[in-house]
C-alpha positions as CSV (number, residue, x, y, z in Angstrom):
1,M,55.1,-43.3,46.5
2,L,53.3,-39.4,45.6
3,T,50.6,-39.5,42.7
4,S,49.5,-36.0,41.2
5,V,46.1,-35.9,40.4
6,H,45.3,-33.1,37.5
7,R,42.2,-30.5,37.6
8,R,40.6,-28.8,35.1
9,P,40.1,-25.2,36.1
10,T,36.4,-24.9,37.2
11,A,36.2,-22.3,33.9
12,L,36.8,-25.1,31.4
13,C,34.3,-27.5,33.1
14,H,31.1,-25.1,32.6
15,A,32.6,-24.1,28.9
16,G,30.9,-27.2,27.0
17,R,27.9,-27.1,29.2
18,G,25.7,-24.5,27.9
19,F,23.3,-22.4,28.9
20,S,21.0,-22.7,31.9
21,L,17.0,-22.6,32.1
22,I,17.4,-19.2,33.8
23,E,19.8,-17.4,31.2
24,L,17.4,-18.8,28.7
25,M,14.1,-17.8,30.2
26,V,15.6,-14.6,30.4
27,T,16.3,-14.1,26.8
28,V,13.0,-15.2,25.8
29,A,11.4,-12.7,28.1
30,V,13.6,-9.7,26.7
31,L,12.4,-10.9,23.0
32,A,9.1,-11.4,23.9
33,V,8.9,-7.5,25.8
34,G,10.7,-6.4,22.4
35,L,8.4,-8.0,19.9
36,A,5.3,-6.8,22.0
37,L,6.7,-3.4,21.8
38,A,7.8,-3.6,18.1
39,A,4.2,-4.9,16.7
40,P,2.2,-1.7,16.8
41,S,4.6,-0.2,14.6
42,L,5.0,-3.3,12.3
43,S,1.4,-3.4,11.6
44,T,1.3,0.4,10.6
45,Q,4.3,0.1,8.0
46,I,2.5,-3.1,7.1
47,A,-0.3,-1.3,6.5
48,N,1.0,2.1,5.1
49,Y,3.3,0.4,2.5
50,R,0.0,-1.6,1.5
51,L,-2.1,1.8,1.0
52,R,0.9,2.7,-0.9
53,S,0.8,0.0,-3.5
54,A,-3.1,0.6,-4.1
55,A,-2.4,4.2,-4.7
56,E,-0.1,3.8,-7.7
57,G,-2.5,0.4,-8.9
58,V,-4.8,3.4,-9.4
59,L,-2.8,5.7,-10.7
60,N,-1.1,3.1,-13.0
61,G,-4.5,2.2,-13.9
62,L,-5.5,5.6,-15.1
63,N,-3.2,6.8,-16.6
64,Y,-3.3,3.4,-18.6
65,A,-6.7,4.2,-19.7
66,R,-5.3,8.0,-21.3
67,A,-2.8,6.3,-22.8
68,E,-4.5,3.6,-24.3
69,A,-7.3,6.4,-25.8
70,V,-4.8,8.3,-27.0
71,R,-2.7,5.1,-29.0
72,R,-6.6,3.7,-29.6
73,N,-8.0,7.2,-31.0
74,S,-11.0,6.1,-28.8
75,N,-12.8,6.7,-25.6
76,V,-11.4,4.5,-22.9
77,S,-13.3,4.4,-19.3
78,F,-11.2,3.9,-16.0
79,T,-13.7,2.1,-13.3
80,L,-13.5,1.6,-9.7
81,D,-15.5,-1.1,-8.4
82,A,-17.4,-0.3,-5.6
83,N,-16.0,-2.2,-2.6
84,G,-12.1,-2.4,-1.8
85,A,-9.5,-0.9,-4.1
86,G,-10.2,-3.0,-7.7
87,W,-10.5,-1.5,-10.9
88,T,-11.3,-2.0,-14.9
89,V,-9.9,-0.2,-18.1
90,A,-12.3,-0.7,-21.1
91,Q,-12.9,0.6,-24.6
92,V,-15.9,2.3,-24.5
93,S,-16.6,1.5,-28.6
94,P,-16.3,-1.4,-28.8
95,A,-16.9,-2.5,-25.7
96,A,-14.1,-4.3,-24.5
97,T,-12.0,-5.1,-21.4
98,L,-8.5,-4.2,-21.3
99,Q,-7.1,-4.6,-18.4
100,S,-8.4,-4.9,-14.5
101,R,-7.5,-5.5,-11.0
102,A,-9.8,-7.5,-8.1
103,N,-10.2,-5.9,-4.8
104,G,-7.8,-8.4,-3.1
105,D,-5.1,-7.5,-4.9
106,V,-4.4,-5.1,-1.6
107,P,-6.1,-7.0,1.6
108,G,-7.4,-4.2,4.1
109,V,-7.2,-0.7,1.6
110,T,-10.6,0.6,0.0
111,A,-11.1,3.2,-2.2
112,A,-13.7,5.8,-2.2
113,S,-15.1,8.2,-4.6
114,T,-15.9,12.1,-3.5
115,T,-18.8,11.5,-6.2
116,S,-21.8,9.5,-6.9
117,S,-19.5,8.3,-9.7
118,L,-17.0,5.5,-10.2
119,S,-16.3,5.9,-13.4
120,V,-14.2,8.4,-15.5
121,T,-13.8,8.2,-19.7
122,F,-10.7,9.6,-21.2
123,T,-10.8,10.8,-25.1
124,P,-8.6,10.2,-27.7
125,T,-7.1,13.8,-27.2
126,G,-6.1,12.5,-23.4
127,L,-8.4,14.6,-22.0
128,V,-11.5,13.6,-19.5
129,D,-14.8,13.9,-20.8
130,T,-16.7,16.3,-19.0
131,S,-19.9,16.0,-20.1
132,G,-21.7,14.6,-17.2
133,T,-20.7,13.4,-13.5
134,R,-17.7,11.6,-13.4
135,L,-14.6,10.4,-10.9
136,S,-12.9,13.6,-9.9
137,Q,-11.1,12.3,-6.8
138,V,-10.6,8.4,-5.1
139,N,-9.7,8.3,-1.5
140,L,-7.7,5.5,-0.4
141,S,-7.7,4.4,3.6
142,T,-6.9,1.7,5.7
143,S,-8.3,0.8,9.1
144,V,-5.3,0.4,11.0
145,S,-5.4,3.6,13.4
146,G,-2.2,5.4,12.3
147,A,-2.0,4.5,9.1
148,E,-1.6,7.2,6.4
149,T,-4.4,8.1,3.5
150,R,-3.9,8.6,0.1
151,R,-5.4,10.7,-2.2
152,I,-5.9,10.8,-5.9
153,D,-7.1,13.8,-8.1
154,I,-8.1,13.3,-11.6
155,F,-8.0,16.9,-13.5
156,G,-10.0,17.6,-16.6
157,G,-7.0,18.0,-18.5
158,G,-6.2,14.5,-17.8
159,L,-3.5,15.4,-15.2
160,I,-3.5,12.8,-12.3
161,R,-2.1,13.6,-9.2
162,V,-1.1,11.8,-5.6
163,C,-1.6,13.8,-2.8
164,T,-1.1,12.6,1.1
165,P,-3.9,14.6,2.8
166,S,-1.9,14.6,6.2
167,V,0.8,17.0,4.3
168,T,0.2,20.4,5.3
169,A,4.1,21.8,4.9
170,V,4.0,24.7,2.4
171,G,6.3,23.0,-0.1
172,D,6.1,20.3,0.1
173,P,5.8,18.4,-3.0
174,R,3.1,15.4,-1.0
175,R,0.8,18.6,0.3
176,C,-3.0,18.0,-1.5
């Protein structure tokens, strides 16, 4: 009597077994190399994002101080914190804090004045009080190498402008 033996093709036997240890180790090694190459770029991008966020925060605080001076028909000051990128907007008389941001809101970013003053006062007309030493320029930076820097200029007429010092192309609106 003849009996037939049914055999599965070898391709079907291996289909349900999954990955071998060698295949898994190669995949993990390729991912590790890819992540190691991407990490420096990612940290620079995060630092640039934080820097842009801090610059927008300072710019918004300055614009808020100017708008409140006009709205309240009173002098309003913007004061930059000595360390970090924090700031405070306050009505001068009667003294009242209107808004503030803590230094820790944007970690790793520092803001520095180019003068000895950390404060600028906006008058009820929206102009800058130029009677004494005032905050006229803010430089924002981070300690991450390769990251950008930002500069905020505060002009006497009340104009506030953000620029990027590294941009030198004529006609580029980011140019300082």
